[in-house]
CHARMM internal coordinates of N, CA and C (Angstrom, degrees):
IC EDIT
DIST 1 N 1 CA 1.4476
DIST 1 CA 1 C 1.5223
ANGL 1 N 1 CA 1 C 108.04
DIST 1 C 2 N 1.3004
ANGL 1 CA 1 C 2 N 115.42
DIHE 1 N 1 CA 1 C 2 N 130.80
DIST 2 N 2 CA 1.4554
ANGL 1 C 2 N 2 CA 120.47
DIHE 1 CA 1 C 2 N 2 CA 176.30
DIST 2 CA 2 C 1.5195
ANGL 2 N 2 CA 2 C 109.10
DIHE 1 C 2 N 2 CA 2 C -98.89
DIST 2 C 3 N 1.3157
ANGL 2 CA 2 C 3 N 115.82
DIHE 2 N 2 CA 2 C 3 N 136.53
DIST 3 N 3 CA 1.4593
ANGL 2 C 3 N 3 CA 122.14
DIHE 2 CA 2 C 3 N 3 CA 177.95
DIST 3 CA 3 C 1.5211
ANGL 3 N 3 CA 3 C 108.12
DIHE 2 C 3 N 3 CA 3 C -111.08
DIST 3 C 4 N 1.3102
ANGL 3 CA 3 C 4 N 115.22
DIHE 3 N 3 CA 3 C 4 N 136.44
DIST 4 N 4 CA 1.4603
ANGL 3 C 4 N 4 CA 120.15
DIHE 3 CA 3 C 4 N 4 CA 179.43
DIST 4 CA 4 C 1.5207
ANGL 4 N 4 CA 4 C 107.93
DIHE 3 C 4 N 4 CA 4 C -139.55
DIST 4 C 5 N 1.3157
ANGL 4 CA 4 C 5 N 115.78
DIHE 4 N 4 CA 4 C 5 N 127.20
DIST 5 N 5 CA 1.4563
ANGL 4 C 5 N 5 CA 120.33
DIHE 4 CA 4 C 5 N 5 CA 176.02
DIST 5 CA 5 C 1.5243
ANGL 5 N 5 CA 5 C 108.14
DIHE 4 C 5 N 5 CA 5 C -103.65
DIST 5 C 6 N 1.3498
ANGL 5 CA 5 C 6 N 115.32
DIHE 5 N 5 CA 5 C 6 N 120.39
DIST 6 N 6 CA 1.4614
ANGL 5 C 6 N 6 CA 119.74
DIHE 5 CA 5 C 6 N 6 CA -178.05
DIST 6 CA 6 C 1.5218
ANGL 6 N 6 CA 6 C 109.44
DIHE 5 C 6 N 6 CA 6 C -162.62
DIST 6 C 7 N 1.2965
ANGL 6 CA 6 C 7 N 115.62
DIHE 6 N 6 CA 6 C 7 N 167.43
DIST 7 N 7 CA 1.4608
ANGL 6 C 7 N 7 CA 119.98
DIHE 6 CA 6 C 7 N 7 CA 173.40
DIST 7 CA 7 C 1.5266
ANGL 7 N 7 CA 7 C 108.25
DIHE 6 C 7 N 7 CA 7 C -71.01
DIST 7 C 8 N 1.3172
ANGL 7 CA 7 C 8 N 115.89
DIHE 7 N 7 CA 7 C 8 N 150.87
DIST 8 N 8 CA 1.4613
ANGL 7 C 8 N 8 CA 120.30
DIHE 7 CA 7 C 8 N 8 CA 179.55
DIST 8 CA 8 C 1.5228
ANGL 8 N 8 CA 8 C 108.93
DIHE 7 C 8 N 8 CA 8 C -142.57
DIST 8 C 9 N 1.3093
ANGL 8 CA 8 C 9 N 115.01
DIHE 8 N 8 CA 8 C 9 N 160.17
DIST 9 N 9 CA 1.4712
ANGL 8 C 9 N 9 CA 120.45
DIHE 8 CA 8 C 9 N 9 CA -179.99
DIST 9 CA 9 C 1.5203
ANGL 9 N 9 CA 9 C 109.65
DIHE 8 C 9 N 9 CA 9 C -95.41
DIST 9 C 10 N 1.3134
ANGL 9 CA 9 C 10 N 116.97
DIHE 9 N 9 CA 9 C 10 N 161.66
DIST 10 N 10 CA 1.4630
ANGL 9 C 10 N 10 CA 120.75
DIHE 9 CA 9 C 10 N 10 CA 176.49
DIST 10 CA 10 C 1.5202
ANGL 10 N 10 CA 10 C 110.35
DIHE 9 C 10 N 10 CA 10 C -67.23
DIST 10 C 11 N 1.3207
ANGL 10 CA 10 C 11 N 118.57
DIHE 10 N 10 CA 10 C 11 N -28.86
DIST 11 N 11 CA 1.4709
ANGL 10 C 11 N 11 CA 120.29
DIHE 10 CA 10 C 11 N 11 CA 174.95
DIST 11 CA 11 C 1.5278
ANGL 11 N 11 CA 11 C 110.31
DIHE 10 C 11 N 11 CA 11 C -60.81
DIST 11 C 12 N 1.3402
ANGL 11 CA 11 C 12 N 116.91
DIHE 11 N 11 CA 11 C 12 N -38.83
DIST 12 N 12 CA 1.4615
ANGL 11 C 12 N 12 CA 119.91
DIHE 11 CA 11 C 12 N 12 CA 176.90
DIST 12 CA 12 C 1.5316
ANGL 12 N 12 CA 12 C 110.85
DIHE 11 C 12 N 12 CA 12 C -64.14
DIST 12 C 13 N 1.3162
ANGL 12 CA 12 C 13 N 116.81
DIHE 12 N 12 CA 12 C 13 N -38.91
DIST 13 N 13 CA 1.4692
ANGL 12 C 13 N 13 CA 120.86
DIHE 12 CA 12 C 13 N 13 CA 177.72
DIST 13 CA 13 C 1.5206
ANGL 13 N 13 CA 13 C 109.86
DIHE 12 C 13 N 13 CA 13 C -63.68
DIST 13 C 14 N 1.3118
ANGL 13 CA 13 C 14 N 117.18
DIHE 13 N 13 CA 13 C 14 N -49.75
DIST 14 N 14 CA 1.4668
ANGL 13 C 14 N 14 CA 121.25
DIHE 13 CA 13 C 14 N 14 CA -178.25
DIST 14 CA 14 C 1.5346
ANGL 14 N 14 CA 14 C 111.90
DIHE 13 C 14 N 14 CA 14 C -59.37
DIST 14 C 15 N 1.3341
ANGL 14 CA 14 C 15 N 116.93
DIHE 14 N 14 CA 14 C 15 N -31.86
DIST 15 N 15 CA 1.4619
ANGL 14 C 15 N 15 CA 121.66
DIHE 14 CA 14 C 15 N 15 CA -176.82
DIST 15 CA 15 C 1.5261
ANGL 15 N 15 CA 15 C 113.85
DIHE 14 C 15 N 15 CA 15 C -99.99
DIST 15 C 16 N 1.3105
ANGL 15 CA 15 C 16 N 117.42
DIHE 15 N 15 CA 15 C 16 N 8.33
DIST 16 N 16 CA 1.4668
ANGL 15 C 16 N 16 CA 121.15
DIHE 15 CA 15 C 16 N 16 CA -177.40
DIST 16 CA 16 C 1.5292
ANGL 16 N 16 CA 16 C 111.97
DIHE 15 C 16 N 16 CA 16 C -72.85
DIST 16 C 17 N 1.3285
ANGL 16 CA 16 C 17 N 115.98
DIHE 16 N 16 CA 16 C 17 N 151.04
DIST 17 N 17 CA 1.4617
ANGL 16 C 17 N 17 CA 121.61
DIHE 16 CA 16 C 17 N 17 CA 171.51
DIST 17 CA 17 C 1.5256
ANGL 17 N 17 CA 17 C 110.07
DIHE 16 C 17 N 17 CA 17 C -76.27
DIST 17 C 18 N 1.3298
ANGL 17 CA 17 C 18 N 115.86
DIHE 17 N 17 CA 17 C 18 N -36.58
DIST 18 N 18 CA 1.4591
ANGL 17 C 18 N 18 CA 121.36
DIHE 17 CA 17 C 18 N 18 CA 179.71
DIST 18 CA 18 C 1.5126
ANGL 18 N 18 CA 18 C 108.89
DIHE 17 C 18 N 18 CA 18 C -144.85
DIST 18 C 19 N 1.3129
ANGL 18 CA 18 C 19 N 114.11
DIHE 18 N 18 CA 18 C 19 N 151.38
DIST 19 N 19 CA 1.4463
ANGL 18 C 19 N 19 CA 119.89
DIHE 18 CA 18 C 19 N 19 CA 178.38
DIST 19 CA 19 C 1.5265
ANGL 19 N 19 CA 19 C 107.29
DIHE 18 C 19 N 19 CA 19 C -150.89
DIST 19 C 20 N 1.3217
ANGL 19 CA 19 C 20 N 117.03
DIHE 19 N 19 CA 19 C 20 N 135.88
DIST 20 N 20 CA 1.4595
ANGL 19 C 20 N 20 CA 119.51
DIHE 19 CA 19 C 20 N 20 CA 178.56
DIST 20 CA 20 C 1.5178
ANGL 20 N 20 CA 20 C 109.96
DIHE 19 C 20 N 20 CA 20 C -152.32
DIST 20 C 21 N 1.3098
ANGL 20 CA 20 C 21 N 114.46
DIHE 20 N 20 CA 20 C 21 N 163.24
DIST 21 N 21 CA 1.4604
ANGL 20 C 21 N 21 CA 122.89
DIHE 20 CA 20 C 21 N 21 CA 176.29
DIST 21 CA 21 C 1.5169
ANGL 21 N 21 CA 21 C 106.66
DIHE 20 C 21 N 21 CA 21 C -116.96
DIST 21 C 22 N 1.3110
ANGL 21 CA 21 C 22 N 116.83
DIHE 21 N 21 CA 21 C 22 N 138.01
DIST 22 N 22 CA 1.4557
ANGL 21 C 22 N 22 CA 120.93
DIHE 21 CA 21 C 22 N 22 CA 178.37
DIST 22 CA 22 C 1.5238
ANGL 22 N 22 CA 22 C 109.38
DIHE 21 C 22 N 22 CA 22 C -124.16
DIST 22 C 23 N 1.3115
ANGL 22 CA 22 C 23 N 115.11
DIHE 22 N 22 CA 22 C 23 N 135.33
DIST 23 N 23 CA 1.4653
ANGL 22 C 23 N 23 CA 121.86
DIHE 22 CA 22 C 23 N 23 CA 176.52
DIST 23 CA 23 C 1.5234
ANGL 23 N 23 CA 23 C 107.82
DIHE 22 C 23 N 23 CA 23 C -159.15
DIST 23 C 24 N 1.3115
ANGL 23 CA 23 C 24 N 116.85
DIHE 23 N 23 CA 23 C 24 N 158.55
DIST 24 N 24 CA 1.4602
ANGL 23 C 24 N 24 CA 120.77
DIHE 23 CA 23 C 24 N 24 CA -177.02
DIST 24 CA 24 C 1.5294
ANGL 24 N 24 CA 24 C 112.61
DIHE 23 C 24 N 24 CA 24 C -59.10
DIST 24 C 25 N 1.3141
ANGL 24 CA 24 C 25 N 117.44
DIHE 24 N 24 CA 24 C 25 N -35.04
DIST 25 N 25 CA 1.4683
ANGL 24 C 25 N 25 CA 119.29
DIHE 24 CA 24 C 25 N 25 CA -175.19
DIST 25 CA 25 C 1.5279
ANGL 25 N 25 CA 25 C 114.22
DIHE 24 C 25 N 25 CA 25 C -89.18
DIST 25 C 26 N 1.3318
ANGL 25 CA 25 C 26 N 118.73
DIHE 25 N 25 CA 25 C 26 N -8.70
DIST 26 N 26 CA 1.4737
ANGL 25 C 26 N 26 CA 119.99
DIHE 25 CA 25 C 26 N 26 CA 179.54
DIST 26 CA 26 C 1.5306
ANGL 26 N 26 CA 26 C 112.72
DIHE 25 C 26 N 26 CA 26 C -123.72
DIST 26 C 27 N 1.3123
ANGL 26 CA 26 C 27 N 117.63
DIHE 26 N 26 CA 26 C 27 N 3.80
DIST 27 N 27 CA 1.4616
ANGL 26 C 27 N 27 CA 124.91
DIHE 26 CA 26 C 27 N 27 CA -176.98
DIST 27 CA 27 C 1.5260
ANGL 27 N 27 CA 27 C 109.75
DIHE 26 C 27 N 27 CA 27 C 59.72
DIST 27 C 28 N 1.3199
ANGL 27 CA 27 C 28 N 118.10
DIHE 27 N 27 CA 27 C 28 N -87.34
DIST 28 N 28 CA 1.4554
ANGL 27 C 28 N 28 CA 121.32
DIHE 27 CA 27 C 28 N 28 CA 179.92
DIST 28 CA 28 C 1.5232
ANGL 28 N 28 CA 28 C 107.17
DIHE 27 C 28 N 28 CA 28 C -152.17
DIST 28 C 29 N 1.2935
ANGL 28 CA 28 C 29 N 116.30
DIHE 28 N 28 CA 28 C 29 N 114.93
DIST 29 N 29 CA 1.4626
ANGL 28 C 29 N 29 CA 121.83
DIHE 28 CA 28 C 29 N 29 CA -174.47
DIST 29 CA 29 C 1.5288
ANGL 29 N 29 CA 29 C 110.23
DIHE 28 C 29 N 29 CA 29 C -108.56
DIST 29 C 30 N 1.3321
ANGL 29 CA 29 C 30 N 117.12
DIHE 29 N 29 CA 29 C 30 N 117.54
DIST 30 N 30 CA 1.4631
ANGL 29 C 30 N 30 CA 118.83
DIHE 29 CA 29 C 30 N 30 CA 177.23
DIST 30 CA 30 C 1.5327
ANGL 30 N 30 CA 30 C 110.87
DIHE 29 C 30 N 30 CA 30 C -66.18
DIST 30 C 31 N 1.3148
ANGL 30 CA 30 C 31 N 116.38
DIHE 30 N 30 CA 30 C 31 N 140.97
DIST 31 N 31 CA 1.4591
ANGL 30 C 31 N 31 CA 122.16
DIHE 30 CA 30 C 31 N 31 CA 174.98
DIST 31 CA 31 C 1.5192
ANGL 31 N 31 CA 31 C 106.12
DIHE 30 C 31 N 31 CA 31 C -108.20
DIST 31 C 32 N 1.3270
ANGL 31 CA 31 C 32 N 116.73
DIHE 31 N 31 CA 31 C 32 N 114.57
DIST 32 N 32 CA 1.4662
ANGL 31 C 32 N 32 CA 119.71
DIHE 31 CA 31 C 32 N 32 CA -177.52
DIST 32 CA 32 C 1.5254
ANGL 32 N 32 CA 32 C 112.63
DIHE 31 C 32 N 32 CA 32 C -107.71
DIST 32 C 33 N 1.3335
ANGL 32 CA 32 C 33 N 116.55
DIHE 32 N 32 CA 32 C 33 N -10.09
DIST 33 N 33 CA 1.4669
ANGL 32 C 33 N 33 CA 121.53
DIHE 32 CA 32 C 33 N 33 CA 176.23
DIST 33 CA 33 C 1.5183
ANGL 33 N 33 CA 33 C 109.53
DIHE 32 C 33 N 33 CA 33 C -142.63
DIST 33 C 34 N 1.3099
ANGL 33 CA 33 C 34 N 115.57
DIHE 33 N 33 CA 33 C 34 N 147.17
DIST 34 N 34 CA 1.4662
ANGL 33 C 34 N 34 CA 122.47
DIHE 33 CA 33 C 34 N 34 CA 173.39
DIST 34 CA 34 C 1.5188
ANGL 34 N 34 CA 34 C 107.16
DIHE 33 C 34 N 34 CA 34 C -139.72
DIST 34 C 35 N 1.2989
ANGL 34 CA 34 C 35 N 116.58
DIHE 34 N 34 CA 34 C 35 N 125.96
DIST 35 N 35 CA 1.4701
ANGL 34 C 35 N 35 CA 121.53
DIHE 34 CA 34 C 35 N 35 CA -177.53
DIST 35 CA 35 C 1.5268
ANGL 35 N 35 CA 35 C 111.81
DIHE 34 C 35 N 35 CA 35 C 53.84
DIST 35 C 36 N 1.3435
ANGL 35 CA 35 C 36 N 115.89
DIHE 35 N 35 CA 35 C 36 N 34.30
DIST 36 N 36 CA 1.4566
ANGL 35 C 36 N 36 CA 120.66
DIHE 35 CA 35 C 36 N 36 CA 178.96
DIST 36 CA 36 C 1.5212
ANGL 36 N 36 CA 36 C 114.61
DIHE 35 C 36 N 36 CA 36 C 80.11
DIST 36 C 37 N 1.3353
ANGL 36 CA 36 C 37 N 117.10
DIHE 36 N 36 CA 36 C 37 N -0.63
DIST 37 N 37 CA 1.4680
ANGL 36 C 37 N 37 CA 121.66
DIHE 36 CA 36 C 37 N 37 CA -179.69
DIST 37 CA 37 C 1.5205
ANGL 37 N 37 CA 37 C 109.25
DIHE 36 C 37 N 37 CA 37 C -100.22
DIST 37 C 38 N 1.3388
ANGL 37 CA 37 C 38 N 116.46
DIHE 37 N 37 CA 37 C 38 N 129.65
DIST 38 N 38 CA 1.4631
ANGL 37 C 38 N 38 CA 120.86
DIHE 37 CA 37 C 38 N 38 CA 179.35
DIST 38 CA 38 C 1.5281
ANGL 38 N 38 CA 38 C 110.55
DIHE 37 C 38 N 38 CA 38 C -67.97
DIST 38 C 39 N 1.3056
ANGL 38 CA 38 C 39 N 115.52
DIHE 38 N 38 CA 38 C 39 N 138.02
DIST 39 N 39 CA 1.4544
ANGL 38 C 39 N 39 CA 122.25
DIHE 38 CA 38 C 39 N 39 CA 174.24
DIST 39 CA 39 C 1.5275
ANGL 39 N 39 CA 39 C 106.77
DIHE 38 C 39 N 39 CA 39 C -97.54
DIST 39 C 40 N 1.3078
ANGL 39 CA 39 C 40 N 117.03
DIHE 39 N 39 CA 39 C 40 N 122.15
DIST 40 N 40 CA 1.4649
ANGL 39 C 40 N 40 CA 123.13
DIHE 39 CA 39 C 40 N 40 CA -179.24
DIST 40 CA 40 C 1.5322
ANGL 40 N 40 CA 40 C 111.80
DIHE 39 C 40 N 40 CA 40 C 51.50
DIST 40 C 41 N 1.2956
ANGL 40 CA 40 C 41 N 116.07
DIHE 40 N 40 CA 40 C 41 N 44.35
DIST 41 N 41 CA 1.4604
ANGL 40 C 41 N 41 CA 120.66
DIHE 40 CA 40 C 41 N 41 CA 178.30
DIST 41 CA 41 C 1.5174
ANGL 41 N 41 CA 41 C 114.10
DIHE 40 C 41 N 41 CA 41 C 68.18
DIST 41 C 42 N 1.3346
ANGL 41 CA 41 C 42 N 116.93
DIHE 41 N 41 CA 41 C 42 N 15.33
DIST 42 N 42 CA 1.4622
ANGL 41 C 42 N 42 CA 121.31
DIHE 41 CA 41 C 42 N 42 CA 179.67
DIST 42 CA 42 C 1.5226
ANGL 42 N 42 CA 42 C 113.85
DIHE 41 C 42 N 42 CA 42 C 79.12
DIST 42 C 43 N 1.3479
ANGL 42 CA 42 C 43 N 116.55
DIHE 42 N 42 CA 42 C 43 N 13.45
DIST 43 N 43 CA 1.4643
ANGL 42 C 43 N 43 CA 121.03
DIHE 42 CA 42 C 43 N 43 CA -178.27
DIST 43 CA 43 C 1.5259
ANGL 43 N 43 CA 43 C 111.37
DIHE 42 C 43 N 43 CA 43 C -88.76
DIST 43 C 44 N 1.3268
ANGL 43 CA 43 C 44 N 115.84
DIHE 43 N 43 CA 43 C 44 N 142.58
DIST 44 N 44 CA 1.4614
ANGL 43 C 44 N 44 CA 122.08
DIHE 43 CA 43 C 44 N 44 CA 172.48
DIST 44 CA 44 C 1.5262
ANGL 44 N 44 CA 44 C 105.88
DIHE 43 C 44 N 44 CA 44 C -92.68
DIST 44 C 45 N 1.3136
ANGL 44 CA 44 C 45 N 117.00
DIHE 44 N 44 CA 44 C 45 N 122.37
DIST 45 N 45 CA 1.4653
ANGL 44 C 45 N 45 CA 121.47
DIHE 44 CA 44 C 45 N 45 CA -172.69
DIST 45 CA 45 C 1.5303
ANGL 45 N 45 CA 45 C 112.95
DIHE 44 C 45 N 45 CA 45 C -100.02
DIST 45 C 46 N 1.3392
ANGL 45 CA 45 C 46 N 115.02
DIHE 45 N 45 CA 45 C 46 N -179.75
DIST 46 N 46 CA 1.4532
ANGL 45 C 46 N 46 CA 122.12
DIHE 45 CA 45 C 46 N 46 CA -167.90
DIST 46 CA 46 C 1.5200
ANGL 46 N 46 CA 46 C 115.70
DIHE 45 C 46 N 46 CA 46 C -64.19
DIST 46 C 47 N 1.3252
ANGL 46 CA 46 C 47 N 120.01
DIHE 46 N 46 CA 46 C 47 N -39.83
DIST 47 N 47 CA 1.4592
ANGL 46 C 47 N 47 CA 119.99
DIHE 46 CA 46 C 47 N 47 CA -179.13
DIST 47 CA 47 C 1.5238
ANGL 47 N 47 CA 47 C 111.10
DIHE 46 C 47 N 47 CA 47 C -65.17
DIST 47 C 48 N 1.3058
ANGL 47 CA 47 C 48 N 116.42
DIHE 47 N 47 CA 47 C 48 N -40.53
DIST 48 N 48 CA 1.4644
ANGL 47 C 48 N 48 CA 119.99
DIHE 47 CA 47 C 48 N 48 CA 178.81
DIST 48 CA 48 C 1.5204
ANGL 48 N 48 CA 48 C 109.91
DIHE 47 C 48 N 48 CA 48 C -61.37
DIST 48 C 49 N 1.3161
ANGL 48 CA 48 C 49 N 117.15
DIHE 48 N 48 CA 48 C 49 N -45.71
DIST 49 N 49 CA 1.4668
ANGL 48 C 49 N 49 CA 121.59
DIHE 48 CA 48 C 49 N 49 CA -179.65
DIST 49 CA 49 C 1.5308
ANGL 49 N 49 CA 49 C 110.57
DIHE 48 C 49 N 49 CA 49 C -65.01
DIST 49 C 50 N 1.3332
ANGL 49 CA 49 C 50 N 117.20
DIHE 49 N 49 CA 49 C 50 N -47.04
DIST 50 N 50 CA 1.4645
ANGL 49 C 50 N 50 CA 121.29
DIHE 49 CA 49 C 50 N 50 CA -179.33
DIST 50 CA 50 C 1.5253
ANGL 50 N 50 CA 50 C 111.97
DIHE 49 C 50 N 50 CA 50 C -62.67
DIST 50 C 51 N 1.3195
ANGL 50 CA 50 C 51 N 116.93
DIHE 50 N 50 CA 50 C 51 N -46.52
DIST 51 N 51 CA 1.4615
ANGL 50 C 51 N 51 CA 120.20
DIHE 50 CA 50 C 51 N 51 CA -179.24
DIST 51 CA 51 C 1.5289
ANGL 51 N 51 CA 51 C 111.64
DIHE 50 C 51 N 51 CA 51 C -63.23
DIST 51 C 52 N 1.3204
ANGL 51 CA 51 C 52 N 116.95
DIHE 51 N 51 CA 51 C 52 N -39.79
DIST 52 N 52 CA 1.4625
ANGL 51 C 52 N 52 CA 120.75
DIHE 51 CA 51 C 52 N 52 CA 178.66
DIST 52 CA 52 C 1.5301
ANGL 52 N 52 CA 52 C 110.34
DIHE 51 C 52 N 52 CA 52 C -62.78
DIST 52 C 53 N 1.3336
ANGL 52 CA 52 C 53 N 117.11
DIHE 52 N 52 CA 52 C 53 N -44.77
DIST 53 N 53 CA 1.4697
ANGL 52 C 53 N 53 CA 120.94
DIHE 52 CA 52 C 53 N 53 CA 179.59
DIST 53 CA 53 C 1.5326
ANGL 53 N 53 CA 53 C 111.39
DIHE 52 C 53 N 53 CA 53 C -65.17
DIST 53 C 54 N 1.3263
ANGL 53 CA 53 C 54 N 117.41
DIHE 53 N 53 CA 53 C 54 N -43.44
DIST 54 N 54 CA 1.4633
ANGL 53 C 54 N 54 CA 120.64
DIHE 53 CA 53 C 54 N 54 CA 177.70
DIST 54 CA 54 C 1.5219
ANGL 54 N 54 CA 54 C 111.63
DIHE 53 C 54 N 54 CA 54 C -60.84
DIST 54 C 55 N 1.3240
ANGL 54 CA 54 C 55 N 116.34
DIHE 54 N 54 CA 54 C 55 N -42.68
DIST 55 N 55 CA 1.4620
ANGL 54 C 55 N 55 CA 121.24
DIHE 54 CA 54 C 55 N 55 CA 179.93
DIST 55 CA 55 C 1.5288
ANGL 55 N 55 CA 55 C 110.31
DIHE 54 C 55 N 55 CA 55 C -63.08
DIST 55 C 56 N 1.3295
ANGL 55 CA 55 C 56 N 116.80
DIHE 55 N 55 CA 55 C 56 N -41.94
DIST 56 N 56 CA 1.4648
ANGL 55 C 56 N 56 CA 120.64
DIHE 55 CA 55 C 56 N 56 CA 179.12
DIST 56 CA 56 C 1.5289
ANGL 56 N 56 CA 56 C 110.73
DIHE 55 C 56 N 56 CA 56 C -65.17
DIST 56 C 57 N 1.3355
ANGL 56 CA 56 C 57 N 117.92
DIHE 56 N 56 CA 56 C 57 N -38.36
DIST 57 N 57 CA 1.4589
ANGL 56 C 57 N 57 CA 121.47
DIHE 56 CA 56 C 57 N 57 CA 177.87
DIST 57 CA 57 C 1.5371
ANGL 57 N 57 CA 57 C 110.71
DIHE 56 C 57 N 57 CA 57 C -63.01
DIST 57 C 58 N 1.3227
ANGL 57 CA 57 C 58 N 116.23
DIHE 57 N 57 CA 57 C 58 N -42.39
DIST 58 N 58 CA 1.4620
ANGL 57 C 58 N 58 CA 120.60
DIHE 57 CA 57 C 58 N 58 CA 178.35
DIST 58 CA 58 C 1.5298
ANGL 58 N 58 CA 58 C 110.01
DIHE 57 C 58 N 58 CA 58 C -62.14
DIST 58 C 59 N 1.3202
ANGL 58 CA 58 C 59 N 116.87
DIHE 58 N 58 CA 58 C 59 N -44.99
DIST 59 N 59 CA 1.4655
ANGL 58 C 59 N 59 CA 119.96
DIHE 58 CA 58 C 59 N 59 CA 179.59
DIST 59 CA 59 C 1.5245
ANGL 59 N 59 CA 59 C 111.66
DIHE 58 C 59 N 59 CA 59 C -61.94
DIST 59 C 60 N 1.3368
ANGL 59 CA 59 C 60 N 117.44
DIHE 59 N 59 CA 59 C 60 N -41.25
DIST 60 N 60 CA 1.4642
ANGL 59 C 60 N 60 CA 120.86
DIHE 59 CA 59 C 60 N 60 CA 177.75
DIST 60 CA 60 C 1.5207
ANGL 60 N 60 CA 60 C 111.22
DIHE 59 C 60 N 60 CA 60 C -62.69
DIST 60 C 61 N 1.3265
ANGL 60 CA 60 C 61 N 116.78
DIHE 60 N 60 CA 60 C 61 N -43.36
DIST 61 N 61 CA 1.4730
ANGL 60 C 61 N 61 CA 121.62
DIHE 60 CA 60 C 61 N 61 CA 179.37
DIST 61 CA 61 C 1.5236
ANGL 61 N 61 CA 61 C 110.67
DIHE 60 C 61 N 61 CA 61 C -62.69
DIST 61 C 62 N 1.3132
ANGL 61 CA 61 C 62 N 116.97
DIHE 61 N 61 CA 61 C 62 N -41.31
DIST 62 N 62 CA 1.4607
ANGL 61 C 62 N 62 CA 120.97
DIHE 61 CA 61 C 62 N 62 CA 179.37
DIST 62 CA 62 C 1.5293
ANGL 62 N 62 CA 62 C 110.60
DIHE 61 C 62 N 62 CA 62 C -67.77
DIST 62 C 63 N 1.3051
ANGL 62 CA 62 C 63 N 117.20
DIHE 62 N 62 CA 62 C 63 N -36.90
DIST 63 N 63 CA 1.4671
ANGL 62 C 63 N 63 CA 120.41
DIHE 62 CA 62 C 63 N 63 CA 179.62
DIST 63 CA 63 C 1.5227
ANGL 63 N 63 CA 63 C 110.87
DIHE 62 C 63 N 63 CA 63 C -65.72
DIST 63 C 64 N 1.3323
ANGL 63 CA 63 C 64 N 118.04
DIHE 63 N 63 CA 63 C 64 N -34.15
DIST 64 N 64 CA 1.4617
ANGL 63 C 64 N 64 CA 121.68
DIHE 63 CA 63 C 64 N 64 CA 178.44
DIST 64 CA 64 C 1.5153
ANGL 64 N 64 CA 64 C 111.60
DIHE 63 C 64 N 64 CA 64 C -68.77
DIST 64 C 65 N 1.3262
ANGL 64 CA 64 C 65 N 117.54
DIHE 64 N 64 CA 64 C 65 N -25.73
DIST 65 N 65 CA 1.4683
ANGL 64 C 65 N 65 CA 121.58
DIHE 64 CA 64 C 65 N 65 CA -179.49
DIST 65 CA 65 C 1.5194
ANGL 65 N 65 CA 65 C 112.86
DIHE 64 C 65 N 65 CA 65 C -77.43
DIST 65 C 66 N 1.3188
ANGL 65 CA 65 C 66 N 116.52
DIHE 65 N 65 CA 65 C 66 N -15.24
DIST 66 N 66 CA 1.4737
ANGL 65 C 66 N 66 CA 120.40
DIHE 65 CA 65 C 66 N 66 CA -177.35
DIST 66 CA 66 C 1.5122
ANGL 66 N 66 CA 66 C 109.77
DIHE 65 C 66 N 66 CA 66 C -83.58
END
COOR INIT
IC SEED 1 N 1 CA 1 C
IC BUILD
């Protein structure tokens, strides 16, 4: 998986296969609508699910080290 941080247009969001928000307090939040428009039919896809699970595993491992 390639990660790229850059500015993007709302057209790119509307036409995305997956969209999510990541932050320390929400782990990884799927975005299924933007401006009332469904993104990919409102489906949560595989990268979002995989990344969320991996992030949770890392947090659990770190918690065991404390």
